[in-house]
Residue, then its C-alpha position, 0 to 999 in steps of 0.5 A: x493373410x500372411x505378411x511378407x518378409x518385407x512387410x514384417x521388417x517394415x513393421x519391426x522397424x516402425x515399432x522399433x522407431x516408435x519405441x525409441x522415440x517414446x523412450x527418448x522423450x525426456x520432457x514428458x512421462x510417457x507410459x502404459x497402464x493395464x486396465x487396472x492401472x498397473x504400469x507396464x512401460x516407462x520412459x526416460x521422461x518418467x524417470x526425470x520427472x518422477x524420479x523412478x527408474x523403470x525397474x522400480x516402477x513397472x508393475x506398480x499401481x500408478x496411484x502412487x503418484x497421487x497425493x494421500x488425499x487424492x488416493x483417499x478420495x478415489x481420484x486415480x480410479x475415477x480418472x481411469x473411469x472417465x478416460x474409459x467412458x468419455x474417451x479421454x481424461x485431462x486435468x492439472x493437479x499436484x503429483x508426488x515424486x519418489x523423494x516425496x516432493x510435489x510438482x504441478x502436473x498436466x495429465x492426459x489419459x487415453x484408453x487403448x482398445x484392440x478389437x473393441x476390447x480395452x487393453x489398457x491406457x496411454x498416460x502422458x504427464x508433464x511437469x508444468x510447475x514453473x509455468x503455474x508459478x509464473x501464472x500465479x505470480x502474474x495473477x498476483x501482479x494483475x490483482x495488485x495493479x487492479x488494486x492500485x488503479x482502484x486506489x488511484x481513482x479513489x485518490x483522485x476523487x478524495x484529493x479533489x474533494x479535499x482541495x475544495x474543502x480545505x479552501x472552505x476550512x481556510x475561510x471558516x478558520x480565518x474568519x473565526x480568528x477575526x470574530x474572536x477578536x471582537x467577542x471578548x466580552x460576549x460569553x455566549x458568542x465565545x462558546x459558539x465560536x469555540x464550537x465552530x473552531x472545534x468542528x473546523x479542526x475536526x474537519x481539517x483532521x478528516x481532510x488530512x486523512x483523506x489527502x494522506x490516503x490519496x498520497x497527495x498530502x504535502x509532507x515533510x520527510x525527515x530522519x526520526x529516532x523512533x525510540x525518542x518519538x515513541x517516548x515523546x508521544x507515549x502519554x497520547x498513546x496511553x490516553x488513546x488505549x484507555x484504562x482497560x488496555x495495557x500498552x507495551x513497547x519493545x523498541x531497542x536503541x539499535x533500531x535505525x532512524x526512519x525517514x518519514x513525516x513526523x506528524x503523519x507517523x504520529x497520526x498513523x500510530x494513534x490510528x492503529x492503537x485506537x483500532x487495536x483498542x476497539x478490537x479488545x472491548x474486554x481489555x488486552x494488550x497492545x504491543x508496539x515494537x520495531x526492528x531493522x530489516x533488509x528487503x529485497x522484494x521489488x519495488x521495496x529493496x534496501x534497509x527498512x525499519x519494521x514497526x509492528x502494532x500487535x493486539x490480542x483482540x478478536x482478529x479480522x475475518x478473512x472476507x474483511x481483511x482485503x477491504x480494511x484500507x479502503x476509505x470509509x470502510x468500517x465495521x464499527x457502529x454508526x458514529x463510532x468510526x469514519x473509516x479513514x483511520x486505516x486508509x491514512x495509515x496505508x497512504x502514509x506508509x506508501x507515500x513515505x516509500x514503504x508499505x503496510x501489511x496485516x496478519x490476523x487470526x480470529x480469536x488470537x489478534x492482529x498485527x499491523x506492520x509498517x515498513x519505513x525506509x531507513x533515514x540516513x541523515x541526523x534525526x531531528x530533535x524537538x525544539x521550542x515553538x516559535x512565538x508568533x511575531x508581528x512583522x512589517x513590510x509588504x507582501x505580494x499575495x498570489x491567490x485566485x480564490x477571492x474568499x480565501x484571499x480576503x481571509x489571508x489578507x486579514x491575517x497578514x494585516x493583523x501580523x503587521x504587513x501591507x498586502x498587495x494581492x494578485x489572482x495568478x502567476x502572470x499578474x504576480x510577474x507584472x506586479x514585481x516588474x514595477x513594485x518591490x515587495x519584502x516576500x511573496x506568499x503564493x498558493x500552489x494550485x492556480x489557473x493559467x499556464x504557471x502554477x505557484x511552484x513554477x512561479x517560485x522557481x522562476x522568481x528564484x532565477x530573476x529575483x534570487x534574494x526574494x523570500x517565497x512562502x507557498x501554501x496548499x490544501x492539496x497538490x500533486x505538484x507539492x510532492x516535487x518541492x523536495x524542500x526547495x521552498x517552505x510550504x504552509x498547509x491549508x487551513x492554517x491559523x495566524x500563529x502558524x502563518x507567523x511562524x512560517x514567515x519568521x523562518x523565511x530567509x531575509 
C-alpha cells in the first residue's frame, strides 16, 4: 500500500517529534541497543547522567556502564537475556560514570521486535542516588528509633524494679546499723552482719547500674579535670586489670574539662577496663586516651571530649556487637558477669548528654569511645570527707513507706534529732502550719497530688529559710532538681545522712 504524501509527512513529523522528545529528556538516559548490546542511539540525559557524549559512546557495548564485578559475573548479558525471555528487565544497582564515580541507578530494559524479529532493546536509566541515600538515612533513623523505644521500655522496667529494691536495701542497711551497735561482743554475729552488709552494698551497686542504664539515676553533673581524675583512680584501675595486663595512658593537659557525674564516670571507666581485661585472657594492653572533638552530628553538636578505652584482645563478633549494651546480655560464663557493666556505660554517657561508640575487629581488639560534653565551669577539686556529726533540733520526715520510715527515724535519732513523721506532702503542709521544725527530710516519690520535689518548691515559697533535704532511690522527677535541692541517694548509711545534713544551709 503506497502512503500518500500527507501520510508520509505526518509520519515524518511524528518521528521527528518523538526523536526531539527523546533527545531532549535530561533526567533519563534513553537509548537503544542492538541485539548484542551495542549502543545505537544516545540522548542528552545519558550524557548528563553518565558523562559520555554521543560521539564517544555510540557503537560501544553497554556493559561499560557496569562495575567490574558485575561484568565478571556476566550481569549485562543476563539482563538482556531476561528482557528477551520475560519481556522486560528491571533492577536497581550500582553503575559507573565516565569519570569512574559510582551512582545508584534504576534500570528498565525492554525488547524491541519488528515482524516478530528481535531488532534490539530500549533502555531507560535513571540516577536515584539521592533517593537511595535518603532511604538509607530514613532506615537508619527508624532503626535508632526502634532501639530507643526498646531501651526506653527496658528502662521503665528496670527503673521501677530498682525503686522498690532500693527501699528494701534501705531497710536492710539501716537495720544493720542498729544491729551492729548491739553486737560489739559477739564475734559470730559481727561476721554474719558483715556478710549481710557486703551483700547489701553489692545489691546497691547493681541497682545503681540498673538506674544508670535506665537513665533514671539522680546524678550530680559537674566539671571534671579528666587528667586529674585518672591520676586519682589509677590504683583502682590498675587493680581492675590485674598483673597480666598493662595499663597505658595518653591524656594530655590540653584536654578540656568534661561535665559528668564523678561517681558514674569512675564506674564506667572501671567497667570498661574490666571488660577489656576479660577480652585478653593471655595478657595485653589497655590504653585510656582522651582528646578534644567538635561535633556537628545532631543531636550531638558542640565541644566534646572523646575518651577512648582500647584493648588488644580478641574483638567482638559482628552478630554480638549490636547487643552488648542491653542489660543482662553477657558472653561471659555464669557467675563471671552480670551483663550490667556496658549498660551502665551506655546509660551514663547518654544521661551526661553524650554517647558511646564501639569499634572492633576480630583478632585485633576493641575500642570504646565515650563522648562527653565539655565542662564550662571550674573543675571541682577533691576535698576531705566531712566527719559524721551529732546534731540537735527537730526534723520533719516525709516518707510514705512505713518500714523505710522506721529505719530513717532510727538513724536520725541516733544522730541526735527529734523526728516527726508524716506520710505525704499534704500532711507535711498541715504539720508545718502548727509546728515549726529545723529542717525537712522528704522522699521524692510519694502518693498524692504532690511529690517531694513539688513540696520542696512550695516550701521554698512559703518558708524561704527552711532547709530541705530530699531522698530518692529512683525518680524521673529528680532529673529536674538541677541543683535546686540536695539529694541523698537510697540506700544511704548514717555517715552519708550526717554529711548531707551538715551541708544544709542554716
